[in-house]
GUTIVEX-259691 format. One line per field, with one value per residue: x, z, y of N, C-alpha, C in turn. Coordinates in nm, 3 decimals. Each point is the difference from the previous one (the first is absolute). Layout:
N
npx = X:...
npz = Z:...
npy = Y:...
capx = X:...
capz = Z:...
capy = Y:...
cpx = X:...
cpz = Z:...
cpy = Y:...
This chain:
176
npx = 0.086:-0.021:0.113:-0.024:-0.037:0.106:0.073:-0.061:0.014:0.126:0.022:-0.060:0.058:0.107:-0.047:-0.001:-0.076:-0.057:0.072:-0.034:0.101:-0.021:-0.129:0.035:0.089:-0.089:-0.093:0.084:0.041:-0.128:-0.031:0.104:-0.038:-0.121:0.053:0.075:-0.106:-0.066:0.102:-0.009:-0.129:-0.014:-0.112:0.102:0.033:-0.128:0.063:0.068:-0.055:0.126:-0.025:-0.110:0.037:0.119:-0.047:-0.058:0.100:0.078:-0.100:0.026:0.119:-0.016:-0.052:0.093:0.094:-0.059:-0.018:0.126:0.017:-0.077:0.042:-0.116:-0.070:0.029:-0.109:-0.068:0.038:-0.023:-0.106:0.007:0.050:-0.097:-0.050:0.057:-0.042:-0.119:-0.065:0.033:0.017:-0.099:-0.078:0.053:0.008:-0.119:-0.051:0.062:-0.030:-0.119:-0.006:0.044:-0.079:-0.090:0.018:0.005:-0.091:0.015:-0.116:-0.087:0.016:0.001:0.063:-0.035:0.000:-0.098:0.025:-0.061:-0.050:0.129:0.023:-0.087:0.052:0.119:-0.031:-0.059:0.111:0.066:-0.067:0.010:0.128:-0.006:-0.035:0.043:0.095:0.039:-0.035:0.069:-0.005:-0.121:0.067:0.034:-0.030:-0.110:-0.022:0.034:-0.072:-0.095:0.013:0.010:-0.103:-0.059:0.033:-0.038:-0.107:-0.016:0.034:-0.085:-0.087:0.019:-0.001:-0.108:-0.050:0.031:-0.030:-0.040:-0.050:-0.025:-0.031:-0.019:0.082:0.058:-0.116:0.064:0.036:-0.040:0.111:-0.016
npz = 0.000:-0.091:0.035:-0.113:-0.047:0.059:-0.042:-0.117:0.013:0.043:-0.090:-0.089:0.048:0.006:-0.117:0.017:0.031:0.049:-0.109:-0.113:0.022:0.132:-0.024:-0.096:0.081:0.098:-0.087:-0.054:0.121:0.036:-0.115:0.015:0.127:-0.051:-0.092:0.092:0.077:-0.104:-0.027:0.130:-0.033:0.102:-0.066:-0.083:0.097:-0.031:-0.057:-0.008:0.120:0.018:-0.120:0.006:0.128:-0.057:-0.095:0.090:0.084:-0.104:-0.020:0.129:-0.059:-0.111:0.079:0.091:-0.095:-0.058:0.116:0.032:-0.124:0.026:0.125:-0.004:0.071:0.064:0.069:-0.104:-0.064:0.118:-0.003:-0.125:0.076:0.065:-0.123:-0.005:0.116:0.010:-0.112:-0.065:0.090:0.086:-0.106:-0.080:0.104:0.040:-0.122:-0.023:0.120:-0.018:-0.123:0.033:0.105:-0.076:-0.098:0.086:0.036:-0.133:-0.002:-0.036:-0.087:-0.063:0.105:0.018:0.122:0.046:-0.061:-0.098:0.109:0.034:-0.125:0.013:0.120:-0.057:-0.098:0.086:0.071:-0.114:-0.042:0.121:0.007:-0.127:-0.051:0.109:0.021:-0.125:0.012:0.112:-0.027:0.027:-0.062:-0.020:0.125:-0.017:-0.117:0.055:0.105:-0.081:-0.073:0.108:0.046:-0.119:-0.004:0.127:-0.025:-0.113:0.043:0.099:-0.075:-0.087:0.100:0.044:-0.122:-0.039:0.117:0.043:-0.120:0.041:0.104:-0.099:0.002:-0.116:-0.055:-0.101:0.117:-0.095:-0.030:0.102
npy = -0.117:0.091:0.061:0.062:-0.120:-0.058:0.102:-0.012:-0.131:0.014:0.095:-0.077:-0.110:0.080:0.041:-0.131:-0.104:0.108:-0.027:0.053:0.082:0.009:0.015:0.082:0.056:0.001:0.039:0.088:0.035:0.004:0.058:0.080:0.007:0.019:0.080:0.057:0.005:0.042:0.078:0.016:-0.002:0.081:-0.002:-0.017:0.082:-0.018:-0.100:0.114:-0.023:-0.040:-0.045:-0.073:-0.011:-0.004:-0.080:-0.078:0.017:-0.029:-0.083:0.013:0.003:-0.073:-0.093:0.028:0.000:-0.103:-0.061:0.037:-0.044:-0.103:-0.023:0.061:-0.085:0.116:-0.030:-0.047:0.110:0.055:-0.077:0.042:0.099:-0.060:0.011:0.120:0.049:-0.054:0.027:0.111:0.094:-0.011:-0.021:0.091:0.081:-0.040:0.006:0.114:0.045:-0.054:0.042:0.119:-0.006:-0.059:0.085:0.100:-0.087:-0.011:0.060:-0.090:0.098:-0.116:-0.048:0.124:0.048:-0.072:0.112:-0.062:-0.057:0.016:-0.041:-0.101:-0.019:0.022:-0.082:-0.081:0.015:0.000:-0.105:-0.055:0.038:-0.036:-0.117:-0.063:0.090:-0.016:-0.129:-0.014:0.130:-0.045:-0.096:0.125:0.025:-0.071:0.060:0.114:-0.036:-0.042:0.109:0.073:-0.070:0.005:0.128:0.015:-0.074:0.064:0.119:-0.015:-0.067:0.098:0.087:-0.062:-0.004:0.123:0.056:-0.120:0.007:0.124:-0.075:-0.086:-0.102:0.023:-0.026:0.061:0.052:0.080:0.066:0.079
capx = -0.086:0.084:0.008:-0.096:-0.132:0.001:-0.005:-0.136:-0.087:0.028:-0.050:-0.146:-0.056:0.019:-0.110:-0.123:-0.044:-0.137:-0.003:-0.003:0.137:0.040:-0.082:0.052:0.128:-0.027:-0.060:0.106:0.091:-0.073:-0.010:0.136:0.028:-0.082:0.071:0.116:-0.050:-0.042:0.122:0.064:-0.082:0.010:-0.106:0.051:0.072:-0.100:0.033:0.119:-0.046:0.104:0.018:-0.130:-0.033:0.065:-0.082:-0.129:0.011:0.038:-0.123:-0.057:0.055:-0.082:-0.139:-0.007:0.020:-0.120:-0.106:0.028:-0.031:-0.142:-0.089:-0.012:-0.033:0.127:0.007:0.030:0.132:0.100:0.010:0.078:0.142:0.025:0.033:0.145:0.073:-0.017:0.003:0.121:0.123:0.004:-0.007:0.123:0.106:-0.018:0.025:0.141:0.079:-0.018:0.073:0.143:0.040:0.019:0.116:0.125:0.027:0.025:-0.123:-0.061:-0.097:-0.122:-0.068:0.012:-0.101:-0.139:-0.036:-0.085:-0.107:0.040:-0.015:-0.143:-0.039:0.041:-0.087:-0.130:0.022:-0.003:-0.134:-0.089:0.036:-0.046:-0.136:-0.092:-0.035:-0.064:-0.140:-0.065:0.073:-0.049:0.082:0.140:0.090:0.007:0.070:0.142:0.052:0.011:0.112:0.124:0.020:0.046:0.137:0.085:0.011:0.080:0.141:0.042:0.026:0.121:0.115:0.010:0.034:0.123:0.104:0.101:0.082:0.102:0.092:0.066:0.089:-0.069:-0.050:0.078:0.136:0.094:0.041:-0.082
capz = 0.000:-0.007:0.126:-0.002:0.031:0.143:0.064:-0.020:0.091:0.136:0.020:-0.008:0.118:0.115:-0.004:0.028:-0.106:-0.038:-0.115:-0.123:-0.039:0.087:-0.034:-0.127:0.027:0.075:-0.092:-0.091:0.076:0.031:-0.122:-0.030:0.092:-0.045:-0.115:0.057:0.067:-0.106:-0.064:0.093:0.005:0.137:0.032:-0.028:0.119:0.102:0.074:0.081:0.086:0.030:-0.118:-0.034:0.095:-0.047:-0.109:0.056:0.073:-0.095:-0.066:0.076:-0.049:-0.108:0.046:0.081:-0.085:-0.081:0.089:0.040:-0.114:-0.038:0.113:0.020:0.140:0.074:0.111:-0.057:-0.061:0.107:0.040:-0.100:0.039:0.072:-0.099:-0.021:0.124:0.046:-0.111:-0.083:0.078:0.103:-0.061:-0.074:0.099:0.065:-0.097:-0.038:0.115:0.017:-0.107:0.020:0.119:-0.040:-0.088:0.066:0.109:-0.061:-0.013:-0.133:-0.009:-0.063:0.093:0.133:0.096:-0.038:0.059:-0.093:0.073:0.052:-0.112:-0.013:0.113:-0.032:-0.110:0.058:0.081:-0.089:-0.057:0.109:0.039:-0.101:-0.051:0.112:0.052:-0.110:-0.012:0.131:0.084:0.137:0.072:-0.024:0.108:0.001:-0.120:0.018:0.096:-0.071:-0.093:0.079:0.055:-0.110:-0.033:0.110:-0.007:-0.117:0.026:0.122:-0.031:-0.082:0.091:0.074:-0.092:-0.076:0.089:0.032:-0.118:-0.009:0.114:-0.002:-0.114:-0.127:-0.009:-0.096:0.052:-0.063:0.085:-0.012
capy = 0.117:0.121:0.077:0.113:-0.054:-0.028:0.130:0.051:-0.075:0.046:0.137:-0.004:-0.066:0.089:0.096:-0.072:-0.091:0.035:0.089:-0.078:-0.038:-0.111:-0.117:-0.051:-0.066:-0.122:-0.096:-0.043:-0.087:-0.123:-0.080:-0.048:-0.110:-0.114:-0.057:-0.070:-0.121:-0.093:-0.052:-0.093:-0.121:-0.050:-0.096:-0.135:-0.046:-0.030:-0.121:0.025:0.110:0.099:0.084:0.058:0.106:0.123:0.055:0.039:0.125:0.105:0.043:0.111:0.127:0.057:0.011:0.121:0.118:0.022:0.045:0.139:0.085:0.006:0.024:0.145:0.025:0.016:-0.094:-0.132:0.008:-0.011:-0.141:-0.074:-0.003:-0.124:-0.104:0.009:-0.027:-0.138:-0.094:0.002:0.006:-0.104:-0.132:-0.030:-0.017:-0.129:-0.107:0.001:-0.039:-0.145:-0.067:0.024:-0.076:-0.139:-0.011:0.034:-0.094:-0.130:-0.078:0.003:0.109:-0.051:-0.090:0.060:-0.045:0.027:0.129:0.076:0.066:0.132:0.094:0.028:0.085:0.136:0.042:0.033:0.120:0.118:0.016:0.043:0.136:0.096:-0.018:-0.018:0.133:0.071:-0.042:-0.001:0.096:0.000:-0.098:0.036:-0.043:-0.146:-0.045:0.033:-0.099:-0.129:0.013:0.002:-0.133:-0.086:0.041:-0.042:-0.146:-0.032:0.031:-0.071:-0.140:0.000:0.011:-0.126:-0.110:0.025:0.051:-0.102:-0.029:0.103:-0.005:-0.131:-0.026:-0.030:-0.138:-0.078:-0.014:0.095:0.112:0.119
cpx = 0.091:-0.005:-0.099:-0.140:-0.012:-0.009:-0.140:-0.098:0.020:-0.057:-0.152:-0.061:0.018:-0.114:-0.135:-0.042:-0.140:0.000:0.017:0.140:0.045:-0.079:0.048:0.131:-0.020:-0.058:0.104:0.095:-0.067:-0.011:0.137:0.037:-0.083:0.067:0.121:-0.043:-0.040:0.122:0.073:-0.072:0.006:-0.105:0.047:0.073:-0.095:0.036:0.122:-0.029:0.105:0.025:-0.130:-0.035:0.065:-0.085:-0.135:0.007:0.045:-0.124:-0.069:0.049:-0.082:-0.145:-0.019:0.016:-0.125:-0.116:0.022:-0.037:-0.150:-0.096:0.001:-0.027:0.129:0.016:0.038:0.139:0.111:0.019:0.093:0.148:0.034:0.022:0.150:0.076:-0.008:0.019:0.132:0.126:0.010:0.002:0.126:0.116:-0.011:0.035:0.147:0.088:-0.011:0.084:0.152:0.052:0.025:0.127:0.132:0.031:0.014:-0.122:-0.057:-0.109:-0.131:-0.078:0.017:-0.107:-0.140:-0.049:-0.088:-0.106:0.043:-0.002:-0.147:-0.050:0.036:-0.084:-0.136:0.011:-0.010:-0.140:-0.101:0.026:-0.052:-0.148:-0.102:-0.048:-0.073:-0.149:-0.076:0.070:-0.047:0.082:0.151:0.093:0.017:0.080:0.149:0.063:0.017:0.119:0.133:0.030:0.052:0.144:0.097:0.019:0.092:0.149:0.052:0.033:0.122:0.124:0.021:0.053:0.136:0.115:0.107:0.090:0.116:0.103:0.073:0.093:-0.084:-0.039:0.083:0.146:0.102:0.035:-0.095:-0.104
cpz = 0.000:0.130:0.003:0.037:0.149:0.078:-0.010:0.093:0.142:0.029:0.001:0.125:0.125:0.004:0.025:-0.118:-0.049:-0.109:-0.126:-0.043:0.083:-0.034:-0.131:0.018:0.077:-0.090:-0.097:0.069:0.032:-0.121:-0.038:0.091:-0.034:-0.118:0.049:0.065:-0.103:-0.066:0.089:0.005:0.138:0.038:-0.027:0.121:0.111:0.087:0.091:0.090:0.028:-0.116:-0.036:0.091:-0.040:-0.107:0.052:0.071:-0.088:-0.068:0.074:-0.050:-0.117:0.041:0.081:-0.082:-0.081:0.088:0.046:-0.113:-0.021:0.115:0.033:0.146:0.082:0.115:-0.050:-0.062:0.104:0.045:-0.093:0.034:0.072:-0.095:-0.027:0.124:0.042:-0.115:-0.075:0.085:0.101:-0.059:-0.074:0.098:0.067:-0.096:-0.037:0.116:0.025:-0.103:0.018:0.122:-0.037:-0.084:0.072:0.122:-0.054:-0.012:-0.141:-0.004:-0.064:0.091:0.142:0.093:-0.046:0.069:-0.093:0.074:0.054:-0.110:-0.020:0.114:-0.028:-0.114:0.053:0.087:-0.085:-0.053:0.105:0.034:-0.099:-0.030:0.110:0.053:-0.106:-0.006:0.132:0.095:0.145:0.087:-0.012:0.109:0.003:-0.119:0.005:0.095:-0.067:-0.095:0.075:0.058:-0.107:-0.039:0.106:0.000:-0.115:0.026:0.125:-0.028:-0.092:0.090:0.076:-0.091:-0.068:0.087:0.033:-0.118:-0.010:0.112:0.010:-0.120:-0.124:-0.005:-0.093:0.042:-0.062:0.096:-0.019:0.102
cpy = 0.124:0.080:0.115:-0.047:-0.028:0.131:0.060:-0.070:0.050:0.137:0.000:-0.061:0.083:0.102:-0.067:-0.086:0.032:0.106:-0.086:-0.045:-0.121:-0.126:-0.063:-0.074:-0.131:-0.108:-0.056:-0.097:-0.134:-0.092:-0.056:-0.117:-0.124:-0.070:-0.079:-0.130:-0.106:-0.064:-0.100:-0.134:-0.069:-0.102:-0.143:-0.060:-0.043:-0.120:0.016:0.120:0.107:0.094:0.071:0.117:0.132:0.068:0.049:0.135:0.115:0.057:0.114:0.136:0.055:0.019:0.128:0.126:0.032:0.048:0.144:0.096:0.018:0.028:0.149:0.036:0.007:-0.100:-0.139:-0.001:-0.011:-0.145:-0.078:-0.003:-0.130:-0.118:0.000:-0.047:-0.146:-0.098:-0.002:-0.006:-0.115:-0.140:-0.039:-0.020:-0.138:-0.114:-0.008:-0.046:-0.151:-0.076:0.015:-0.077:-0.145:-0.016:0.022:-0.087:-0.143:-0.090:0.017:0.108:-0.046:-0.093:0.052:-0.055:0.039:0.127:0.084:0.079:0.136:0.105:0.036:0.089:0.146:0.058:0.044:0.125:0.126:0.025:0.048:0.146:0.104:-0.019:-0.027:0.134:0.082:-0.032:0.002:0.096:0.003:-0.097:0.029:-0.053:-0.151:-0.053:0.034:-0.102:-0.136:0.004:-0.004:-0.137:-0.096:0.033:-0.051:-0.152:-0.039:0.024:-0.071:-0.146:-0.013:0.002:-0.132:-0.111:0.020:0.051:-0.104:-0.035:0.098:-0.004:-0.135:-0.009:-0.032:-0.148:-0.086:-0.015:0.095:0.113:0.116:0.001
């Protein structure tokens, strides 16, 4: 992406996302990320949870950009930031850290521990935090609590399950 375009995005977003220029840039960026996602063909990795989870959580980026571009209601638009924070950032970090932990501790990245459910817990956390509150604002406090609990369970169980791998010798006996 040309530096001028990145600068234009930065300057525009600093002025707020509630204007036509920002919406156009967000939509363009979202569509570009959809094209990238399509070219990666991440859906083919469905049988490999450690790899598929990366693609699944990456999808929150174009989805969030496009929603930020088209949602006009300021209250609902503010909720969309959580798609980036919990879904894209939190999800990709969790998926990548799980995969890297396996690889760097001499374990098979394709046959890791059965932890798919912690990725689903984080996915549900993001969706509840945004769309649960969007559709049922009267339950905001409860839905934030459910989302936070799912996030905490997901990252907490990751720490319990993967933490020991990082504090022991490599499983394959190699140095490092």
